[in-house]
Backbone as a chain_set.jsonl record, in Angstrom:
{"seq": "MTSGAKHAGSRKAPRSARPPRSADRHVAIYAVGVTFAVVAWGYLVWAAIDFGATARSGNNAAWLFLVLACVGAASCLFAGLMLGVRLLTVVGIVNPPAGSPEESARPAGGRRAAR", "coords": {"N": [[40.266, -38.944, -11.339], [38.2, -36.504, -10.285], [38.186, -34.841, -6.785], [35.779, -33.86, -5.715], [32.676, -31.513, -4.966], [29.776, -31.283, -6.632], [28.945, -29.278, -7.118], [29.865, -27.184, -7.253], [30.867, -24.057, -5.597], [29.641, -20.11, -5.615], [26.559, -19.927, -4.568], [25.524, -17.306, -5.339], [24.571, -14.662, -7.88], [26.586, -13.433, -9.517], [26.85, -9.399, -8.643], [26.041, -7.541, -11.028], [24.272, -9.112, -12.868], [22.337, -9.365, -11.126], [18.924, -8.982, -10.52], [17.046, -5.494, -10.199], [15.741, -4.822, -7.605], [12.574, -4.491, -6.98], [10.951, -3.757, -4.953], [11.743, -1.484, -3.34], [10.955, 0.711, -5.673], [8.355, -0.204, -5.05], [7.466, 0.629, -2.155], [8.248, 3.588, -2.615], [5.82, 4.458, -3.931], [4.072, 3.683, -2.867], [4.389, 5.219, -0.25], [4.215, 7.666, -1.367], [1.737, 8.156, -1.74], [0.041, 7.22, 0.606], [0.901, 9.813, 1.933], [-0.111, 11.586, 0.292], [-2.85, 11.147, 0.437], [-2.942, 11.26, 3.125], [-2.493, 13.765, 3.361], [-4.629, 15.445, 1.908], [-6.882, 14.457, 3.436], [-6.66, 15.466, 5.667], [-6.779, 18.646, 4.941], [-9.394, 18.491, 3.77], [-10.716, 17.632, 6.48], [-10.656, 19.916, 7.745], [-11.644, 21.901, 5.751], [-14.555, 21.182, 5.75], [-14.877, 21.768, 8.481], [-14.988, 24.479, 8.031], [-17.293, 24.761, 5.962], [-19.176, 23.485, 8.265], [-19.417, 25.881, 10.206], [-20.073, 27.906, 8.408], [-22.228, 27.356, 7.461], [-24.053, 27.123, 9.967], [-24.483, 29.612, 10.382], [-26.338, 30.811, 7.792], [-26.673, 29.938, 5.573], [-27.638, 28.077, 3.459], [-26.396, 26.761, 0.915], [-24.137, 26.107, 2.215], [-24.174, 23.585, 3.672], [-24.565, 21.413, 1.337], [-21.957, 20.934, 0.489], [-20.648, 20.825, 2.942], [-21.209, 17.918, 3.58], [-20.222, 16.931, 1.253], [-17.883, 17.433, 1.855], [-17.107, 15.771, 3.815], [-18.025, 13.212, 3.234], [-15.466, 13.005, 0.998], [-13.622, 13.137, 2.849], [-14.088, 11.331, 4.767], [-13.501, 9.185, 2.525], [-10.603, 9.976, 1.607], [-9.716, 9.086, 3.561], [-9.868, 6.668, 4.168], [-8.695, 4.942, 1.78], [-5.918, 6.065, 2.473], [-5.449, 4.63, 4.72], [-5.544, 1.581, 3.624], [-3.547, 2.246, 1.447], [-2.071, 2.072, 3.69], [-1.772, -0.216, 4.733], [-0.954, -1.269, 2.38], [1.407, -0.943, 2.391], [2.908, -1.294, 4.588], [2.73, -4.391, 4.36], [4.638, -4.607, 2.072], [6.806, -3.804, 2.688], [7.495, -5.675, 4.428], [6.333, -5.981, 7.164], [3.513, -6.841, 8.478], [2.283, -9.409, 7.424], [1.151, -11.383, 4.488], [-2.844, -11.391, 4.001], [-4.537, -14.525, 4.824], [-5.239, -16.664, 1.638], [-5.116, -14.555, -0.232], [-3.935, -13.148, -3.263], [-0.887, -12.804, -3.314], [-0.049, -14.959, -1.318], [-1.507, -17.089, -2.322], [-0.09, -18.025, -4.449], [0.893, -20.538, -6.892], [2.914, -23.011, -5.975], [6.068, -24.346, -6.361], [6.623, -26.506, -8.876], [3.998, -27.762, -8.869], [1.082, -29.429, -7.915], [1.14, -31.795, -7.739], [3.823, -31.841, -6.273], [3.579, -30.307, -3.852], [2.099, -31.874, -2.379]], "CA": [[38.745, -38.565, -11.297], [37.759, -35.058, -9.708], [37.041, -35.191, -5.987], [34.961, -32.146, -5.116], [31.321, -31.769, -4.945], [29.197, -31.303, -8.562], [27.91, -27.986, -7.246], [31.171, -26.28, -6.063], [31.192, -22.664, -6.198], [29.44, -19.795, -5.286], [25.404, -19.5, -4.669], [24.655, -15.659, -5.39], [24.543, -14.361, -9.036], [27.145, -11.469, -9.747], [25.688, -8.123, -8.644], [25.406, -7.065, -12.328], [23.247, -10.161, -12.971], [20.941, -9.743, -10.466], [17.783, -7.847, -11.414], [17.183, -4.285, -9.432], [15.024, -4.479, -6.66], [11.182, -3.804, -7.498], [10.021, -3.012, -3.607], [11.834, 0.052, -3.082], [9.603, 1.347, -5.47], [6.448, -0.146, -4.461], [7.654, 1.541, -1.075], [8.296, 4.958, -2.351], [5.354, 4.472, -4.656], [2.781, 3.716, -1.458], [4.267, 6.217, 0.724], [3.725, 8.303, -1.48], [-0.148, 7.247, -1.748], [-0.187, 7.552, 1.885], [1.116, 11.308, 2.652], [-1.075, 12.438, -0.503], [-4.299, 10.745, 0.856], [-3.467, 11.745, 4.676], [-3.181, 15.769, 3.629], [-6.212, 15.761, 1.48], [-7.927, 14.181, 4.832], [-6.868, 16.927, 6.799], [-7.371, 19.545, 3.901], [-11.113, 18.026, 3.743], [-11.667, 17.865, 7.025], [-10.31, 21.632, 8.015], [-12.789, 22.225, 4.672], [-15.889, 20.345, 6.67], [-15.048, 22.314, 9.693], [-15.424, 25.562, 7.727], [-18.266, 24.391, 5.733], [-20.614, 23.826, 9.007], [-19.579, 27.398, 10.823], [-20.592, 29.045, 7.704], [-23.879, 26.761, 7.121], [-24.98, 27.584, 11.039], [-24.67, 31.175, 10.088], [-27.657, 30.562, 7.599], [-25.629, 29.68, 4.513], [-28.349, 26.764, 3.371], [-25.639, 26.115, 0.439], [-22.926, 25.111, 2.845], [-24.587, 22.07, 3.73], [-24.42, 20.679, 0.66], [-20.797, 21.35, 0.576], [-20.206, 20.264, 4.233], [-21.719, 17.028, 3.683], [-19.306, 16.186, 0.126], [-16.149, 17.433, 2.432], [-17.374, 14.904, 4.93], [-17.458, 11.958, 2.273], [-14.568, 12.999, 0.534], [-12.748, 12.915, 3.65], [-13.824, 9.451, 5.186], [-13.22, 8.387, 1.716], [-9.657, 10.304, 1.919], [-8.789, 7.677, 5.383], [-9.794, 5.054, 3.998], [-7.768, 4.715, 1.031], [-4.722, 6.395, 3.394], [-5.514, 3.442, 5.962], [-5.45, 0.837, 2.691], [-2.433, 2.352, 0.977], [-0.565, 2.231, 4.543], [-1.318, -1.46, 4.868], [-0.217, -2.043, 1.748], [3.098, -0.333, 2.462], [3.842, -2.368, 5.405], [3.077, -5.426, 3.204], [5.132, -4.64, 0.852], [7.73, -3.713, 3.799], [7.683, -6.825, 5.449], [5.859, -5.645, 8.726], [2.787, -7.361, 8.274], [2.07, -10.599, 6.524], [-0.467, -10.916, 3.47], [-3.9, -11.921, 4.237], [-4.881, -15.513, 4.26], [-6.52, -15.901, 0.784], [-4.599, -13.16, -0.842], [-3.198, -13.562, -4.507], [0.22, -12.844, -3.176], [-0.141, -15.893, -0.548], [-1.561, -18.0, -2.957], [1.119, -18.09, -4.917], [1.216, -21.665, -6.822], [3.779, -23.446, -5.172], [6.95, -24.681, -7.22], [6.451, -28.021, -8.759], [2.377, -27.821, -9.278], [0.346, -29.669, -6.881], [1.91, -32.894, -7.29], [5.055, -31.434, -5.554], [2.935, -29.75, -3.012], [1.949, -32.831, -1.458]], "C": [[38.973, -37.366, -10.252], [37.108, -35.636, -8.269], [36.396, -33.673, -6.099], [33.049, -32.774, -5.408], [30.679, -31.325, -6.747], [28.843, -30.001, -8.369], [28.453, -26.967, -6.612], [30.937, -24.867, -6.508], [29.899, -21.41, -5.127], [28.08, -19.933, -5.603], [24.911, -18.004, -5.293], [25.546, -15.157, -7.231], [25.633, -12.88, -8.329], [26.231, -10.185, -9.488], [24.922, -7.752, -9.826], [24.292, -7.817, -12.933], [22.193, -10.242, -12.326], [19.957, -8.493, -10.569], [17.493, -6.98, -10.63], [15.849, -4.714, -9.001], [13.792, -4.05, -6.955], [10.674, -3.265, -6.157], [10.482, -2.13, -3.384], [11.075, 1.316, -4.181], [8.54, 1.406, -5.263], [6.499, 0.434, -2.901], [7.279, 2.731, -0.897], [6.497, 5.317, -3.111], [4.007, 4.474, -3.43], [2.897, 4.524, -0.774], [4.252, 7.507, -0.096], [2.315, 8.755, -1.625], [-0.403, 7.639, -0.626], [-0.064, 8.824, 2.432], [0.307, 11.979, 1.286], [-2.883, 12.007, 0.19], [-4.617, 11.589, 2.446], [-3.764, 13.792, 4.609], [-4.254, 16.114, 2.706], [-7.209, 15.533, 2.788], [-7.729, 15.261, 5.38], [-7.312, 17.76, 6.366], [-9.24, 19.423, 3.728], [-11.57, 18.257, 5.496], [-11.847, 19.879, 7.829], [-11.774, 22.429, 6.97], [-14.303, 22.007, 5.654], [-15.915, 21.852, 7.789], [-15.788, 23.596, 9.091], [-16.484, 25.474, 7.176], [-19.345, 25.051, 7.154], [-20.276, 25.194, 9.826], [-20.4, 28.233, 9.595], [-22.229, 28.426, 7.104], [-24.389, 27.008, 8.486], [-25.062, 28.92, 11.118], [-25.716, 32.048, 9.082], [-27.271, 30.948, 5.933], [-26.145, 28.312, 3.637], [-27.132, 26.257, 1.995], [-24.514, 25.303, 0.898], [-23.275, 23.913, 2.957], [-24.347, 21.13, 2.718], [-22.443, 20.581, 0.456], [-19.842, 20.849, 1.839], [-20.185, 18.501, 3.965], [-20.602, 15.863, 1.818], [-18.162, 16.964, 0.392], [-16.038, 15.984, 3.05], [-17.147, 13.227, 4.066], [-16.033, 11.816, 1.778], [-13.314, 12.808, 1.926], [-12.846, 11.735, 4.205], [-13.649, 8.469, 3.995], [-11.081, 8.427, 1.515], [-8.681, 8.898, 2.919], [-8.935, 6.808, 4.587], [-9.031, 4.304, 3.117], [-6.566, 5.23, 1.94], [-4.428, 5.119, 3.736], [-5.087, 1.874, 4.722], [-4.003, 0.303, 2.096], [-1.302, 1.726, 2.268], [-0.943, 0.354, 4.753], [-0.643, -2.113, 4.216], [1.378, -1.818, 1.807], [3.66, -1.099, 3.518], [3.514, -3.88, 5.033], [4.102, -5.848, 2.655], [6.711, -4.7, 2.093], [8.525, -5.195, 4.489], [7.132, -6.949, 6.848], [4.534, -6.66, 9.215], [2.464, -8.407, 7.293], [0.653, -10.666, 5.472], [-1.869, -11.977, 3.823], [-3.591, -13.07, 3.844], [-5.594, -15.738, 2.556], [-6.086, -15.377, -0.056], [-3.708, -13.876, -2.081], [-1.592, -13.616, -3.836], [0.846, -14.33, -1.851], [-0.527, -17.238, -1.073], [-1.045, -18.508, -4.134], [1.428, -19.815, -5.521], [2.754, -21.957, -6.215], [4.827, -24.149, -6.32], [6.954, -25.982, -7.813], [5.1, -29.112, -9.239], [1.836, -28.399, -7.798], [0.938, -30.848, -6.571], [3.089, -32.79, -5.643], [4.992, -31.053, -4.36], [2.568, -30.555, -1.458], [2.853, -33.716, -0.191]], "O": [[39.924, -37.385, -9.469], [36.149, -36.401, -8.173], [36.797, -32.634, -6.624], [32.497, -33.803, -5.799], [31.349, -31.15, -7.764], [28.402, -29.412, -9.356], [27.996, -26.153, -5.809], [30.828, -24.573, -7.699], [29.385, -21.824, -4.088], [27.898, -20.087, -6.811], [23.749, -17.868, -5.675], [26.719, -15.314, -7.571], [25.594, -12.013, -7.456], [25.132, -9.99, -10.007], [23.699, -7.627, -9.893], [23.392, -7.193, -13.495], [21.218, -10.927, -12.638], [20.258, -7.304, -10.675], [17.618, -7.611, -9.58], [14.938, -4.949, -9.796], [13.867, -2.872, -7.306], [9.939, -2.28, -6.228], [9.591, -1.361, -3.023], [10.723, 2.437, -3.815], [7.764, 2.36, -5.213], [5.388, 0.703, -2.442], [6.579, 3.225, -0.012], [5.979, 6.391, -2.809], [3.153, 5.357, -3.345], [1.849, 4.991, -0.327], [4.281, 8.53, 0.59], [2.034, 9.952, -1.574], [-1.2, 8.578, -0.62], [-0.806, 9.108, 3.373], [0.151, 13.19, 1.443], [-3.838, 12.78, 0.257], [-5.61, 12.168, 2.886], [-4.483, 14.617, 5.173], [-4.76, 17.228, 2.844], [-8.129, 16.295, 3.084], [-8.651, 16.049, 5.591], [-8.33, 18.154, 6.936], [-10.046, 20.344, 3.595], [-12.563, 18.918, 5.799], [-12.761, 20.619, 8.195], [-12.613, 23.235, 7.373], [-14.905, 22.968, 6.132], [-16.782, 22.726, 7.818], [-16.933, 23.871, 9.45], [-17.235, 26.232, 7.791], [-19.939, 26.119, 7.296], [-21.367, 25.658, 10.159], [-21.246, 29.088, 9.857], [-23.087, 29.044, 6.475], [-25.595, 27.198, 8.33], [-25.772, 29.402, 12.001], [-25.999, 33.242, 9.188], [-27.54, 31.974, 5.308], [-25.306, 27.543, 3.167], [-26.941, 25.048, 2.126], [-24.02, 24.294, 0.394], [-22.659, 23.071, 2.303], [-23.932, 20.023, 3.062], [-22.15, 19.42, 0.173], [-18.647, 20.562, 1.77], [-19.139, 17.885, 4.17], [-20.472, 14.668, 1.551], [-17.406, 17.257, -0.535], [-15.111, 15.201, 2.845], [-16.298, 12.371, 4.313], [-15.388, 10.792, 2.003], [-12.204, 12.318, 1.718], [-11.859, 11.001, 4.228], [-13.625, 7.25, 4.166], [-10.365, 7.437, 1.359], [-7.644, 8.235, 2.896], [-7.974, 6.101, 4.282], [-8.656, 3.173, 3.427], [-6.046, 4.153, 2.234], [-3.471, 4.483, 3.297], [-4.23, 1.117, 5.176], [-3.442, -0.792, 2.059], [-0.216, 1.173, 2.095], [0.094, -0.276, 4.96], [0.067, -3.061, 4.55], [2.281, -2.487, 1.306], [4.8, -1.551, 3.418], [4.282, -4.655, 5.603], [4.536, -6.999, 2.618], [7.474, -5.664, 2.15], [9.658, -5.512, 4.85], [7.426, -7.884, 7.593], [4.611, -7.209, 10.314], [2.406, -7.987, 6.137], [-0.465, -10.177, 5.633], [-1.774, -13.204, 3.864], [-2.779, -13.256, 2.938], [-6.485, -14.944, 2.258], [-6.692, -15.657, -1.09], [-2.988, -14.866, -1.95], [-1.101, -14.741, -3.933], [2.042, -14.537, -1.641], [-0.131, -18.299, -0.59], [-1.605, -19.41, -4.758], [2.135, -20.49, -4.771], [3.59, -21.065, -6.066], [4.21, -24.539, -7.311], [7.427, -26.787, -7.011], [5.003, -30.272, -9.642], [2.143, -27.872, -6.729], [1.279, -31.109, -5.417], [3.112, -33.356, -4.55], [5.948, -31.233, -3.607], [2.636, -30.258, -0.265], [2.291, -34.584, 0.476]]}, "num_chains": 1, "name": "protein.A"}
């Protein structure tokens, strides 16, 4: 008879058999998205200031562009903040909110095993 554990050996798979980490790709995508949204927000704020100065000098069409730049800047800021939260969640700094699809994944073994 052989003496020893039934499951002897390394618990890690060889490096070549491990799947590539997709979290790095997600981090890069979210980082680019946050950067793009913040740069667009900054440009739209600058444009809104410029359109406001033009509108006050008497150009009535500039008021419409001022409103559009303000709405666009608010949208870009909102999108940048949402992407930033997703980035922090992927990195692991922030936990996903309760009830989110990431947290409510089915337990291994189904409901009976979770009891």
